[in-house]
C-alpha positions, 0 to 999 in steps of 0.5 A: 204604384208610388207615382199613382198614390202621389198623383191621387194625393195631389188631386185630393189636396187640390180638390180640398183647396178648391172646396175650402176657397169656394166656401170662404168666398161664399162666406165673404159674399154673405158678409158683404151683402149683410154689412154693405161694405167691402172687405177693403173698406173695412181693412182701411177703416173707410166707408165706400162713399163717392169721394175717391182716393186722395193721394199725396203729391 
């Protein structure tokens, strides 16, 4: 009985995690579509031009 309750709890937690991540992904997709930039470009403060990434040798 305890095993069944534990299994049901784990299934419910995995479902909640999946549901939360799906909503977060949809929100991120809408934000990107609205702003026209990626979250990585926002994080590093660069625009997404065709210049590429420069690496110091």
